[in-house]
Every structure is written in structure tokens, then in C-alpha cells.
PDB file with SEQRES, HELIX, SHEET and CRYST1 records, atoms N, CA, C and O in Angstrom:
SEQRES   1 A   83  UNK UNK UNK UNK UNK UNK UNK UNK UNK UNK UNK UNK UNK          
SEQRES   2 A   83  UNK UNK UNK UNK UNK UNK UNK UNK UNK UNK UNK UNK UNK          
SEQRES   3 A   83  UNK UNK UNK UNK UNK UNK UNK UNK UNK UNK UNK UNK UNK          
SEQRES   4 A   83  UNK UNK UNK UNK UNK UNK UNK UNK UNK UNK UNK UNK UNK          
SEQRES   5 A   83  UNK UNK UNK UNK UNK UNK UNK UNK UNK UNK UNK UNK UNK          
SEQRES   6 A   83  UNK UNK UNK UNK UNK UNK UNK UNK UNK UNK UNK UNK UNK          
SEQRES   7 A   83  UNK UNK UNK UNK UNK                                          
HELIX    1 AA1 UNK A    2  UNK A   36  1                                  35    
HELIX    2 AA2 UNK A   43  UNK A   59  1                                  17    
HELIX    3 AA3 UNK A   64  UNK A   82  1                                  19    
CRYST1    1.000    1.000    1.000  90.00  90.00  90.00 P 1           1          
ATOM      1  N   UNK A   1      -5.481   7.058  29.042  1.00  0.00           N  
ATOM      2  CA  UNK A   1      -5.266   5.906  28.217  1.00  0.00           C  
ATOM      3  C   UNK A   1      -6.444   5.724  27.217  1.00  0.00           C  
ATOM      4  O   UNK A   1      -6.211   5.401  26.052  1.00  0.00           O  
ATOM      5  N   UNK A   2      -7.649   5.921  27.648  1.00  0.00           N  
ATOM      6  CA  UNK A   2      -8.812   5.763  26.811  1.00  0.00           C  
ATOM      7  C   UNK A   2      -8.794   6.730  25.611  1.00  0.00           C  
ATOM      8  O   UNK A   2      -9.189   6.381  24.499  1.00  0.00           O  
ATOM      9  N   UNK A   3      -8.321   7.955  25.881  1.00  0.00           N  
ATOM     10  CA  UNK A   3      -8.215   8.945  24.794  1.00  0.00           C  
ATOM     11  C   UNK A   3      -7.229   8.476  23.714  1.00  0.00           C  
ATOM     12  O   UNK A   3      -7.486   8.616  22.519  1.00  0.00           O  
ATOM     13  N   UNK A   4      -6.101   7.920  24.159  1.00  0.00           N  
ATOM     14  CA  UNK A   4      -5.098   7.419  23.221  1.00  0.00           C  
ATOM     15  C   UNK A   4      -5.661   6.245  22.411  1.00  0.00           C  
ATOM     16  O   UNK A   4      -5.454   6.161  21.200  1.00  0.00           O  
ATOM     17  N   UNK A   5      -6.355   5.366  23.074  1.00  0.00           N  
ATOM     18  CA  UNK A   5      -6.933   4.220  22.368  1.00  0.00           C  
ATOM     19  C   UNK A   5      -8.014   4.658  21.391  1.00  0.00           C  
ATOM     20  O   UNK A   5      -8.137   4.081  20.310  1.00  0.00           O  
ATOM     21  N   UNK A   6      -8.787   5.652  21.748  1.00  0.00           N  
ATOM     22  CA  UNK A   6      -9.822   6.150  20.843  1.00  0.00           C  
ATOM     23  C   UNK A   6      -9.166   6.721  19.601  1.00  0.00           C  
ATOM     24  O   UNK A   6      -9.620   6.466  18.486  1.00  0.00           O  
ATOM     25  N   UNK A   7      -8.100   7.493  19.785  1.00  0.00           N  
ATOM     26  CA  UNK A   7      -7.354   8.057  18.634  1.00  0.00           C  
ATOM     27  C   UNK A   7      -6.765   6.962  17.754  1.00  0.00           C  
ATOM     28  O   UNK A   7      -6.814   7.050  16.527  1.00  0.00           O  
ATOM     29  N   UNK A   8      -6.219   5.953  18.369  1.00  0.00           N  
ATOM     30  CA  UNK A   8      -5.662   4.806  17.614  1.00  0.00           C  
ATOM     31  C   UNK A   8      -6.779   4.135  16.822  1.00  0.00           C  
ATOM     32  O   UNK A   8      -6.590   3.814  15.649  1.00  0.00           O  
ATOM     33  N   UNK A   9      -7.930   3.918  17.435  1.00  0.00           N  
ATOM     34  CA  UNK A   9      -9.072   3.315  16.733  1.00  0.00           C  
ATOM     35  C   UNK A   9      -9.475   4.164  15.521  1.00  0.00           C  
ATOM     36  O   UNK A   9      -9.752   3.625  14.450  1.00  0.00           O  
ATOM     37  N   UNK A  10      -9.505   5.434  15.684  1.00  0.00           N  
ATOM     38  CA  UNK A  10      -9.861   6.356  14.580  1.00  0.00           C  
ATOM     39  C   UNK A  10      -8.845   6.246  13.449  1.00  0.00           C  
ATOM     40  O   UNK A  10      -9.219   6.165  12.279  1.00  0.00           O  
ATOM     41  N   UNK A  11      -7.571   6.242  13.796  1.00  0.00           N  
ATOM     42  CA  UNK A  11      -6.524   6.097  12.799  1.00  0.00           C  
ATOM     43  C   UNK A  11      -6.607   4.776  12.086  1.00  0.00           C  
ATOM     44  O   UNK A  11      -6.457   4.719  10.865  1.00  0.00           O  
ATOM     45  N   UNK A  12      -6.853   3.666  12.852  1.00  0.00           N  
ATOM     46  CA  UNK A  12      -6.991   2.365  12.194  1.00  0.00           C  
ATOM     47  C   UNK A  12      -8.138   2.336  11.203  1.00  0.00           C  
ATOM     48  O   UNK A  12      -8.022   1.739  10.132  1.00  0.00           O  
ATOM     49  N   UNK A  13      -9.253   2.982  11.554  1.00  0.00           N  
ATOM     50  CA  UNK A  13     -10.384   3.051  10.619  1.00  0.00           C  
ATOM     51  C   UNK A  13     -10.000   3.801   9.332  1.00  0.00           C  
ATOM     52  O   UNK A  13     -10.394   3.406   8.235  1.00  0.00           O  
ATOM     53  N   UNK A  14      -9.240   4.871   9.481  1.00  0.00           N  
ATOM     54  CA  UNK A  14      -8.796   5.632   8.334  1.00  0.00           C  
ATOM     55  C   UNK A  14      -7.850   4.794   7.462  1.00  0.00           C  
ATOM     56  O   UNK A  14      -7.942   4.822   6.235  1.00  0.00           O  
ATOM     57  N   UNK A  15      -6.955   4.062   8.096  1.00  0.00           N  
ATOM     58  CA  UNK A  15      -6.030   3.201   7.369  1.00  0.00           C  
ATOM     59  C   UNK A  15      -6.790   2.179   6.517  1.00  0.00           C  
ATOM     60  O   UNK A  15      -6.484   1.988   5.340  1.00  0.00           O  
ATOM     61  N   UNK A  16      -7.765   1.537   7.116  1.00  0.00           N  
ATOM     62  CA  UNK A  16      -8.566   0.508   6.400  1.00  0.00           C  
ATOM     63  C   UNK A  16      -9.323   1.164   5.251  1.00  0.00           C  
ATOM     64  O   UNK A  16      -9.369   0.618   4.148  1.00  0.00           O  
ATOM     65  N   UNK A  17      -9.911   2.322   5.498  1.00  0.00           N  
ATOM     66  CA  UNK A  17     -10.631   2.996   4.441  1.00  0.00           C  
ATOM     67  C   UNK A  17      -9.698   3.369   3.277  1.00  0.00           C  
ATOM     68  O   UNK A  17     -10.050   3.190   2.112  1.00  0.00           O  
ATOM     69  N   UNK A  18      -8.522   3.881   3.601  1.00  0.00           N  
ATOM     70  CA  UNK A  18      -7.590   4.225   2.534  1.00  0.00           C  
ATOM     71  C   UNK A  18      -7.045   3.003   1.809  1.00  0.00           C  
ATOM     72  O   UNK A  18      -6.814   3.067   0.602  1.00  0.00           O  
ATOM     73  N   UNK A  19      -6.833   1.898   2.507  1.00  0.00           N  
ATOM     74  CA  UNK A  19      -6.433   0.665   1.843  1.00  0.00           C  
ATOM     75  C   UNK A  19      -7.525   0.170   0.909  1.00  0.00           C  
ATOM     76  O   UNK A  19      -7.229  -0.332  -0.175  1.00  0.00           O  
ATOM     77  N   UNK A  20      -8.780   0.302   1.312  1.00  0.00           N  
ATOM     78  CA  UNK A  20      -9.861  -0.086   0.443  1.00  0.00           C  
ATOM     79  C   UNK A  20      -9.865   0.772  -0.834  1.00  0.00           C  
ATOM     80  O   UNK A  20     -10.071   0.255  -1.932  1.00  0.00           O  
ATOM     81  N   UNK A  21      -9.639   2.069  -0.682  1.00  0.00           N  
ATOM     82  CA  UNK A  21      -9.563   2.934  -1.869  1.00  0.00           C  
ATOM     83  C   UNK A  21      -8.408   2.531  -2.774  1.00  0.00           C  
ATOM     84  O   UNK A  21      -8.517   2.534  -4.000  1.00  0.00           O  
ATOM     85  N   UNK A  22      -7.296   2.183  -2.127  1.00  0.00           N  
ATOM     86  CA  UNK A  22      -6.097   1.775  -2.888  1.00  0.00           C  
ATOM     87  C   UNK A  22      -6.425   0.528  -3.706  1.00  0.00           C  
ATOM     88  O   UNK A  22      -6.075   0.450  -4.883  1.00  0.00           O  
ATOM     89  N   UNK A  23      -7.076  -0.422  -3.106  1.00  0.00           N  
ATOM     90  CA  UNK A  23      -7.397  -1.687  -3.771  1.00  0.00           C  
ATOM     91  C   UNK A  23      -8.436  -1.466  -4.911  1.00  0.00           C  
ATOM     92  O   UNK A  23      -8.384  -2.144  -5.937  1.00  0.00           O  
ATOM     93  N   UNK A  24      -9.363  -0.526  -4.718  1.00  0.00           N  
ATOM     94  CA  UNK A  24     -10.265  -0.179  -5.804  1.00  0.00           C  
ATOM     95  C   UNK A  24      -9.504   0.363  -7.005  1.00  0.00           C  
ATOM     96  O   UNK A  24      -9.805   0.017  -8.147  1.00  0.00           O  
ATOM     97  N   UNK A  25      -8.531   1.202  -6.747  1.00  0.00           N  
ATOM     98  CA  UNK A  25      -7.696   1.731  -7.835  1.00  0.00           C  
ATOM     99  C   UNK A  25      -6.865   0.615  -8.470  1.00  0.00           C  
ATOM    100  O   UNK A  25      -6.701   0.579  -9.689  1.00  0.00           O  
ATOM    101  N   UNK A  26      -6.349  -0.282  -7.657  1.00  0.00           N  
ATOM    102  CA  UNK A  26      -5.575  -1.422  -8.166  1.00  0.00           C  
ATOM    103  C   UNK A  26      -6.427  -2.273  -9.143  1.00  0.00           C  
ATOM    104  O   UNK A  26      -5.925  -2.739 -10.166  1.00  0.00           O  
ATOM    105  N   UNK A  27      -7.697  -2.462  -8.815  1.00  0.00           N  
ATOM    106  CA  UNK A  27      -8.577  -3.206  -9.701  1.00  0.00           C  
ATOM    107  C   UNK A  27      -8.704  -2.479 -11.044  1.00  0.00           C  
ATOM    108  O   UNK A  27      -8.667  -3.119 -12.095  1.00  0.00           O  
ATOM    109  N   UNK A  28      -8.849  -1.174 -11.022  1.00  0.00           N  
ATOM    110  CA  UNK A  28      -8.946  -0.396 -12.270  1.00  0.00           C  
ATOM    111  C   UNK A  28      -7.650  -0.479 -13.090  1.00  0.00           C  
ATOM    112  O   UNK A  28      -7.666  -0.586 -14.316  1.00  0.00           O  
ATOM    113  N   UNK A  29      -6.521  -0.424 -12.355  1.00  0.00           N  
ATOM    114  CA  UNK A  29      -5.239  -0.543 -13.056  1.00  0.00           C  
ATOM    115  C   UNK A  29      -5.096  -1.950 -13.644  1.00  0.00           C  
ATOM    116  O   UNK A  29      -4.570  -2.114 -14.745  1.00  0.00           O  
ATOM    117  N   UNK A  30      -5.569  -2.972 -12.901  1.00  0.00           N  
ATOM    118  CA  UNK A  30      -5.505  -4.338 -13.392  1.00  0.00           C  
ATOM    119  C   UNK A  30      -6.317  -4.517 -14.697  1.00  0.00           C  
ATOM    120  O   UNK A  30      -5.887  -5.213 -15.617  1.00  0.00           O  
ATOM    121  N   UNK A  31      -7.477  -3.884 -14.751  1.00  0.00           N  
ATOM    122  CA  UNK A  31      -8.302  -3.935 -15.962  1.00  0.00           C  
ATOM    123  C   UNK A  31      -7.554  -3.269 -17.134  1.00  0.00           C  
ATOM    124  O   UNK A  31      -7.534  -3.792 -18.248  1.00  0.00           O  
ATOM    125  N   UNK A  32      -6.964  -2.150 -16.870  1.00  0.00           N  
ATOM    126  CA  UNK A  32      -6.184  -1.443 -17.908  1.00  0.00           C  
ATOM    127  C   UNK A  32      -5.048  -2.309 -18.396  1.00  0.00           C  
ATOM    128  O   UNK A  32      -4.838  -2.445 -19.602  1.00  0.00           O  
ATOM    129  N   UNK A  33      -4.292  -2.913 -17.446  1.00  0.00           N  
ATOM    130  CA  UNK A  33      -3.154  -3.759 -17.802  1.00  0.00           C  
ATOM    131  C   UNK A  33      -3.587  -4.924 -18.637  1.00  0.00           C  
ATOM    132  O   UNK A  33      -2.936  -5.264 -19.625  1.00  0.00           O  
ATOM    133  N   UNK A  34      -4.681  -5.544 -18.255  1.00  0.00           N  
ATOM    134  CA  UNK A  34      -5.215  -6.714 -19.006  1.00  0.00           C  
ATOM    135  C   UNK A  34      -5.546  -6.317 -20.429  1.00  0.00           C  
ATOM    136  O   UNK A  34      -5.163  -7.006 -21.374  1.00  0.00           O  
ATOM    137  N   UNK A  35      -6.246  -5.226 -20.587  1.00  0.00           N  
ATOM    138  CA  UNK A  35      -6.656  -4.747 -21.926  1.00  0.00           C  
ATOM    139  C   UNK A  35      -5.430  -4.353 -22.773  1.00  0.00           C  
ATOM    140  O   UNK A  35      -5.450  -4.479 -23.997  1.00  0.00           O  
ATOM    141  N   UNK A  36      -4.373  -3.880 -22.112  1.00  0.00           N  
ATOM    142  CA  UNK A  36      -3.171  -3.451 -22.808  1.00  0.00           C  
ATOM    143  C   UNK A  36      -2.158  -4.592 -22.979  1.00  0.00           C  
ATOM    144  O   UNK A  36      -1.102  -4.412 -23.585  1.00  0.00           O  
ATOM    145  N   UNK A  37      -2.497  -5.763 -22.438  1.00  0.00           N  
ATOM    146  CA  UNK A  37      -1.582  -6.896 -22.530  1.00  0.00           C  
ATOM    147  C   UNK A  37      -0.336  -6.747 -21.680  1.00  0.00           C  
ATOM    148  O   UNK A  37       0.716  -7.301 -21.999  1.00  0.00           O  
ATOM    149  N   UNK A  38      -0.459  -5.994 -20.594  1.00  0.00           N  
ATOM    150  CA  UNK A  38       0.678  -5.735 -19.696  1.00  0.00           C  
ATOM    151  C   UNK A  38       0.692  -6.743 -18.555  1.00  0.00           C  
ATOM    152  O   UNK A  38      -0.363  -7.220 -18.136  1.00  0.00           O  
ATOM    153  N   UNK A  39       1.872  -7.069 -18.052  1.00  0.00           N  
ATOM    154  CA  UNK A  39       1.901  -7.948 -16.847  1.00  0.00           C  
ATOM    155  C   UNK A  39       1.411  -7.220 -15.630  1.00  0.00           C  
ATOM    156  O   UNK A  39       1.481  -5.995 -15.530  1.00  0.00           O  
ATOM    157  N   UNK A  40       0.904  -8.022 -14.692  1.00  0.00           N  
ATOM    158  CA  UNK A  40       0.394  -7.465 -13.432  1.00  0.00           C  
ATOM    159  C   UNK A  40       1.543  -6.880 -12.613  1.00  0.00           C  
ATOM    160  O   UNK A  40       1.445  -5.772 -12.086  1.00  0.00           O  
ATOM    161  N   UNK A  41       2.602  -7.622 -12.517  1.00  0.00           N  
ATOM    162  CA  UNK A  41       3.716  -7.201 -11.641  1.00  0.00           C  
ATOM    163  C   UNK A  41       4.645  -6.241 -12.375  1.00  0.00           C  
ATOM    164  O   UNK A  41       5.041  -6.485 -13.515  1.00  0.00           O  
ATOM    165  N   UNK A  42       4.984  -5.147 -11.703  1.00  0.00           N  
ATOM    166  CA  UNK A  42       5.923  -4.151 -12.210  1.00  0.00           C  
ATOM    167  C   UNK A  42       6.970  -3.897 -11.110  1.00  0.00           C  
ATOM    168  O   UNK A  42       6.832  -3.008 -10.270  1.00  0.00           O  
ATOM    169  N   UNK A  43       8.001  -4.712 -11.163  1.00  0.00           N  
ATOM    170  CA  UNK A  43       9.038  -4.706 -10.105  1.00  0.00           C  
ATOM    171  C   UNK A  43       9.699  -3.323  -9.996  1.00  0.00           C  
ATOM    172  O   UNK A  43       9.954  -2.853  -8.887  1.00  0.00           O  
ATOM    173  N   UNK A  44       9.973  -2.680 -11.113  1.00  0.00           N  
ATOM    174  CA  UNK A  44      10.610  -1.353 -11.067  1.00  0.00           C  
ATOM    175  C   UNK A  44       9.747  -0.346 -10.357  1.00  0.00           C  
ATOM    176  O   UNK A  44      10.231   0.439  -9.542  1.00  0.00           O  
ATOM    177  N   UNK A  45       8.449  -0.368 -10.671  1.00  0.00           N  
ATOM    178  CA  UNK A  45       7.470   0.558 -10.044  1.00  0.00           C  
ATOM    179  C   UNK A  45       7.409   0.263  -8.530  1.00  0.00           C  
ATOM    180  O   UNK A  45       7.437   1.180  -7.709  1.00  0.00           O  
ATOM    181  N   UNK A  46       7.327  -1.024  -8.181  1.00  0.00           N  
ATOM    182  CA  UNK A  46       7.223  -1.390  -6.763  1.00  0.00           C  
ATOM    183  C   UNK A  46       8.456  -0.951  -5.977  1.00  0.00           C  
ATOM    184  O   UNK A  46       8.343  -0.413  -4.876  1.00  0.00           O  
ATOM    185  N   UNK A  47       9.644  -1.188  -6.559  1.00  0.00           N  
ATOM    186  CA  UNK A  47      10.876  -0.774  -5.851  1.00  0.00           C  
ATOM    187  C   UNK A  47      10.978   0.706  -5.721  1.00  0.00           C  
ATOM    188  O   UNK A  47      11.409   1.196  -4.677  1.00  0.00           O  
ATOM    189  N   UNK A  48      10.594   1.466  -6.756  1.00  0.00           N  
ATOM    190  CA  UNK A  48      10.620   2.911  -6.694  1.00  0.00           C  
ATOM    191  C   UNK A  48       9.658   3.410  -5.599  1.00  0.00           C  
ATOM    192  O   UNK A  48       9.983   4.302  -4.814  1.00  0.00           O  
ATOM    193  N   UNK A  49       8.485   2.809  -5.580  1.00  0.00           N  
ATOM    194  CA  UNK A  49       7.477   3.178  -4.573  1.00  0.00           C  
ATOM    195  C   UNK A  49       8.022   2.951  -3.152  1.00  0.00           C  
ATOM    196  O   UNK A  49       7.914   3.820  -2.287  1.00  0.00           O  
ATOM    197  N   UNK A  50       8.605   1.769  -2.936  1.00  0.00           N  
ATOM    198  CA  UNK A  50       9.133   1.440  -1.600  1.00  0.00           C  
ATOM    199  C   UNK A  50      10.268   2.396  -1.201  1.00  0.00           C  
ATOM    200  O   UNK A  50      10.368   2.810  -0.045  1.00  0.00           O  
ATOM    201  N   UNK A  51      11.117   2.737  -2.174  1.00  0.00           N  
ATOM    202  CA  UNK A  51      12.200   3.679  -1.855  1.00  0.00           C  
ATOM    203  C   UNK A  51      11.676   5.022  -1.439  1.00  0.00           C  
ATOM    204  O   UNK A  51      12.181   5.619  -0.488  1.00  0.00           O  
ATOM    205  N   UNK A  52      10.654   5.519  -2.143  1.00  0.00           N  
ATOM    206  CA  UNK A  52      10.042   6.802  -1.782  1.00  0.00           C  
ATOM    207  C   UNK A  52       9.341   6.730  -0.396  1.00  0.00           C  
ATOM    208  O   UNK A  52       9.415   7.660   0.408  1.00  0.00           O  
ATOM    209  N   UNK A  53       8.687   5.630  -0.168  1.00  0.00           N  
ATOM    210  CA  UNK A  53       7.992   5.462   1.090  1.00  0.00           C  
ATOM    211  C   UNK A  53       8.967   5.342   2.275  1.00  0.00           C  
ATOM    212  O   UNK A  53       8.657   5.767   3.387  1.00  0.00           O  
ATOM    213  N   UNK A  54      10.143   4.760   2.021  1.00  0.00           N  
ATOM    214  CA  UNK A  54      11.168   4.647   3.085  1.00  0.00           C  
ATOM    215  C   UNK A  54      11.694   6.056   3.479  1.00  0.00           C  
ATOM    216  O   UNK A  54      11.996   6.315   4.644  1.00  0.00           O  
ATOM    217  N   UNK A  55      11.791   6.936   2.488  1.00  0.00           N  
ATOM    218  CA  UNK A  55      12.185   8.330   2.801  1.00  0.00           C  
ATOM    219  C   UNK A  55      11.120   8.972   3.709  1.00  0.00           C  
ATOM    220  O   UNK A  55      11.464   9.618   4.699  1.00  0.00           O  
ATOM    221  N   UNK A  56       9.863   8.801   3.384  1.00  0.00           N  
ATOM    222  CA  UNK A  56       8.779   9.348   4.177  1.00  0.00           C  
ATOM    223  C   UNK A  56       8.767   8.670   5.547  1.00  0.00           C  
ATOM    224  O   UNK A  56       8.533   9.328   6.561  1.00  0.00           O  
ATOM    225  N   UNK A  57       9.011   7.386   5.584  1.00  0.00           N  
ATOM    226  CA  UNK A  57       9.018   6.660   6.841  1.00  0.00           C  
ATOM    227  C   UNK A  57      10.096   7.234   7.812  1.00  0.00           C  
ATOM    228  O   UNK A  57       9.845   7.399   9.006  1.00  0.00           O  
ATOM    229  N   UNK A  58      11.280   7.526   7.267  1.00  0.00           N  
ATOM    230  CA  UNK A  58      12.335   8.076   8.122  1.00  0.00           C  
ATOM    231  C   UNK A  58      11.891   9.385   8.739  1.00  0.00           C  
ATOM    232  O   UNK A  58      12.210   9.659   9.896  1.00  0.00           O  
ATOM    233  N   UNK A  59      11.164  10.196   7.995  1.00  0.00           N  
ATOM    234  CA  UNK A  59      10.666  11.471   8.521  1.00  0.00           C  
ATOM    235  C   UNK A  59       9.647  11.249   9.593  1.00  0.00           C  
ATOM    236  O   UNK A  59       9.370  12.167  10.366  1.00  0.00           O  
ATOM    237  N   UNK A  60       9.082  10.093   9.676  1.00  0.00           N  
ATOM    238  CA  UNK A  60       8.045   9.785  10.638  1.00  0.00           C  
ATOM    239  C   UNK A  60       8.510   8.715  11.662  1.00  0.00           C  
ATOM    240  O   UNK A  60       7.695   8.062  12.313  1.00  0.00           O  
ATOM    241  N   UNK A  61       9.819   8.565  11.775  1.00  0.00           N  
ATOM    242  CA  UNK A  61      10.415   7.668  12.769  1.00  0.00           C  
ATOM    243  C   UNK A  61       9.986   6.195  12.597  1.00  0.00           C  
ATOM    244  O   UNK A  61       9.793   5.483  13.583  1.00  0.00           O  
ATOM    245  N   UNK A  62       9.836   5.740  11.307  1.00  0.00           N  
ATOM    246  CA  UNK A  62       9.502   4.383  11.036  1.00  0.00           C  
ATOM    247  C   UNK A  62      10.706   3.712  10.357  1.00  0.00           C  
ATOM    248  O   UNK A  62      11.466   4.382   9.658  1.00  0.00           O  
ATOM    249  N   UNK A  63      10.878   2.465  10.543  1.00  0.00           N  
ATOM    250  CA  UNK A  63      12.045   1.783   9.985  1.00  0.00           C  
ATOM    251  C   UNK A  63      11.837   1.306   8.569  1.00  0.00           C  
ATOM    252  O   UNK A  63      10.708   1.056   8.148  1.00  0.00           O  
ATOM    253  N   UNK A  64      12.927   1.180   7.830  1.00  0.00           N  
ATOM    254  CA  UNK A  64      12.871   0.603   6.502  1.00  0.00           C  
ATOM    255  C   UNK A  64      12.286  -0.799   6.499  1.00  0.00           C  
ATOM    256  O   UNK A  64      11.534  -1.170   5.599  1.00  0.00           O  
ATOM    257  N   UNK A  65      12.638  -1.563   7.508  1.00  0.00           N  
ATOM    258  CA  UNK A  65      12.168  -2.954   7.592  1.00  0.00           C  
ATOM    259  C   UNK A  65      10.652  -2.958   7.706  1.00  0.00           C  
ATOM    260  O   UNK A  65       9.981  -3.771   7.070  1.00  0.00           O  
ATOM    261  N   UNK A  66      10.111  -2.054   8.511  1.00  0.00           N  
ATOM    262  CA  UNK A  66       8.665  -1.972   8.633  1.00  0.00           C  
ATOM    263  C   UNK A  66       7.989  -1.649   7.324  1.00  0.00           C  
ATOM    264  O   UNK A  66       6.974  -2.257   6.986  1.00  0.00           O  
ATOM    265  N   UNK A  67       8.531  -0.704   6.580  1.00  0.00           N  
ATOM    266  CA  UNK A  67       7.968  -0.332   5.255  1.00  0.00           C  
ATOM    267  C   UNK A  67       8.044  -1.522   4.325  1.00  0.00           C  
ATOM    268  O   UNK A  67       7.077  -1.822   3.625  1.00  0.00           O  
ATOM    269  N   UNK A  68       9.182  -2.207   4.305  1.00  0.00           N  
ATOM    270  CA  UNK A  68       9.328  -3.385   3.457  1.00  0.00           C  
ATOM    271  C   UNK A  68       8.253  -4.443   3.793  1.00  0.00           C  
ATOM    272  O   UNK A  68       7.578  -4.952   2.898  1.00  0.00           O  
ATOM    273  N   UNK A  69       8.111  -4.754   5.042  1.00  0.00           N  
ATOM    274  CA  UNK A  69       7.138  -5.783   5.448  1.00  0.00           C  
ATOM    275  C   UNK A  69       5.721  -5.345   5.127  1.00  0.00           C  
ATOM    276  O   UNK A  69       4.941  -6.122   4.576  1.00  0.00           O  
ATOM    277  N   UNK A  70       5.382  -4.118   5.463  1.00  0.00           N  
ATOM    278  CA  UNK A  70       4.065  -3.604   5.242  1.00  0.00           C  
ATOM    279  C   UNK A  70       3.728  -3.610   3.745  1.00  0.00           C  
ATOM    280  O   UNK A  70       2.668  -4.094   3.349  1.00  0.00           O  
ATOM    281  N   UNK A  71       4.607  -3.087   2.940  1.00  0.00           N  
ATOM    282  CA  UNK A  71       4.297  -2.957   1.525  1.00  0.00           C  
ATOM    283  C   UNK A  71       4.464  -4.245   0.761  1.00  0.00           C  
ATOM    284  O   UNK A  71       3.932  -4.372  -0.342  1.00  0.00           O  
ATOM    285  N   UNK A  72       5.189  -5.212   1.308  1.00  0.00           N  
ATOM    286  CA  UNK A  72       5.154  -6.540   0.695  1.00  0.00           C  
ATOM    287  C   UNK A  72       3.747  -7.059   0.744  1.00  0.00           C  
ATOM    288  O   UNK A  72       3.257  -7.634  -0.228  1.00  0.00           O  
ATOM    289  N   UNK A  73       3.073  -6.860   1.891  1.00  0.00           N  
ATOM    290  CA  UNK A  73       1.684  -7.359   2.063  1.00  0.00           C  
ATOM    291  C   UNK A  73       0.740  -6.521   1.191  1.00  0.00           C  
ATOM    292  O   UNK A  73      -0.103  -7.093   0.499  1.00  0.00           O  
ATOM    293  N   UNK A  74       0.854  -5.180   1.201  1.00  0.00           N  
ATOM    294  CA  UNK A  74      -0.018  -4.336   0.425  1.00  0.00           C  
ATOM    295  C   UNK A  74       0.106  -4.621  -1.051  1.00  0.00           C  
ATOM    296  O   UNK A  74      -0.899  -4.769  -1.746  1.00  0.00           O  
ATOM    297  N   UNK A  75       1.335  -4.699  -1.537  1.00  0.00           N  
ATOM    298  CA  UNK A  75       1.564  -4.941  -2.956  1.00  0.00           C  
ATOM    299  C   UNK A  75       1.151  -6.300  -3.392  1.00  0.00           C  
ATOM    300  O   UNK A  75       0.676  -6.477  -4.513  1.00  0.00           O  
ATOM    301  N   UNK A  76       1.321  -7.286  -2.520  1.00  0.00           N  
ATOM    302  CA  UNK A  76       0.870  -8.646  -2.836  1.00  0.00           C  
ATOM    303  C   UNK A  76      -0.673  -8.652  -2.997  1.00  0.00           C  
ATOM    304  O   UNK A  76      -1.203  -9.263  -3.925  1.00  0.00           O  
ATOM    305  N   UNK A  77      -1.354  -7.987  -2.110  1.00  0.00           N  
ATOM    306  CA  UNK A  77      -2.806  -7.910  -2.191  1.00  0.00           C  
ATOM    307  C   UNK A  77      -3.217  -7.160  -3.471  1.00  0.00           C  
ATOM    308  O   UNK A  77      -4.154  -7.577  -4.152  1.00  0.00           O  
ATOM    309  N   UNK A  78      -2.542  -6.086  -3.795  1.00  0.00           N  
ATOM    310  CA  UNK A  78      -2.828  -5.317  -5.005  1.00  0.00           C  
ATOM    311  C   UNK A  78      -2.634  -6.142  -6.267  1.00  0.00           C  
ATOM    312  O   UNK A  78      -3.433  -6.070  -7.201  1.00  0.00           O  
ATOM    313  N   UNK A  79      -1.556  -6.933  -6.283  1.00  0.00           N  
ATOM    314  CA  UNK A  79      -1.361  -7.825  -7.427  1.00  0.00           C  
ATOM    315  C   UNK A  79      -2.496  -8.823  -7.535  1.00  0.00           C  
ATOM    316  O   UNK A  79      -2.955  -9.137  -8.633  1.00  0.00           O  
ATOM    317  N   UNK A  80      -2.945  -9.317  -6.397  1.00  0.00           N  
ATOM    318  CA  UNK A  80      -4.061 -10.272  -6.354  1.00  0.00           C  
ATOM    319  C   UNK A  80      -5.330  -9.724  -6.929  1.00  0.00           C  
ATOM    320  O   UNK A  80      -6.014 -10.398  -7.698  1.00  0.00           O  
ATOM    321  N   UNK A  81      -5.661  -8.479  -6.558  1.00  0.00           N  
ATOM    322  CA  UNK A  81      -6.889  -7.872  -7.100  1.00  0.00           C  
ATOM    323  C   UNK A  81      -6.737  -7.461  -8.572  1.00  0.00           C  
ATOM    324  O   UNK A  81      -7.727  -7.361  -9.296  1.00  0.00           O  
ATOM    325  N   UNK A  82      -5.511  -7.226  -9.003  1.00  0.00           N  
ATOM    326  CA  UNK A  82      -5.280  -6.891 -10.399  1.00  0.00           C  
ATOM    327  C   UNK A  82      -5.402  -8.118 -11.303  1.00  0.00           C  
ATOM    328  O   UNK A  82      -5.854  -8.026 -12.444  1.00  0.00           O  
ATOM    329  N   UNK A  83      -4.987  -9.268 -10.766  1.00  0.00           N  
ATOM    330  CA  UNK A  83      -4.956 -10.482 -11.569  1.00  0.00           C  
ATOM    331  C   UNK A  83      -6.287 -11.084 -11.665  1.00  0.00           C  
ATOM    332  O   UNK A  83      -6.451 -12.121 -12.308  1.00  0.00           O  
TER     333      UNK A  83                                                      
END                                                                             
């Protein structure tokens, strides 16, 4: 059990690190959008991203609902750092 928990802890640390990198990129994109006079929210891009991630999720035995809920939070945070 301890080995499994240790691996989960390592994965969680990687997830947080990658989310941090994602948000850093979102800030850069937000700066670009502001300078270009573009809106922060891009519904078409977000929907396309979620559709692609759902395909990957199925390959990894994850549900569409999980991807929707997870990426609603991720994208909401990204919009926040862009604005």
C-alpha cells in the first residue's frame, strides 16, 4: 500500500508542476491577446481541446464527465490568469 501511495504522491506532484507550467503559458497568451485586442475566452478552442482530451481519456479509461469537470476548472483558472 505504501508503494502505491508513494507513486500517487509523485504523480500528484507532476500534475501540479505541469498545471503551473500551463498557467505560465496562459499568462503569456493573455498578454498576447490583450495586445492584439482579442477576447480572453475562445469557446471554439476550448470545445476542440475538450473533444481531443475526451478521446485521450477514453484510451486511459477515464470518463467524458471527468474530463469536462476537470477542464472546466482548468480553463476557468486559465481565463482568470489571462484576464
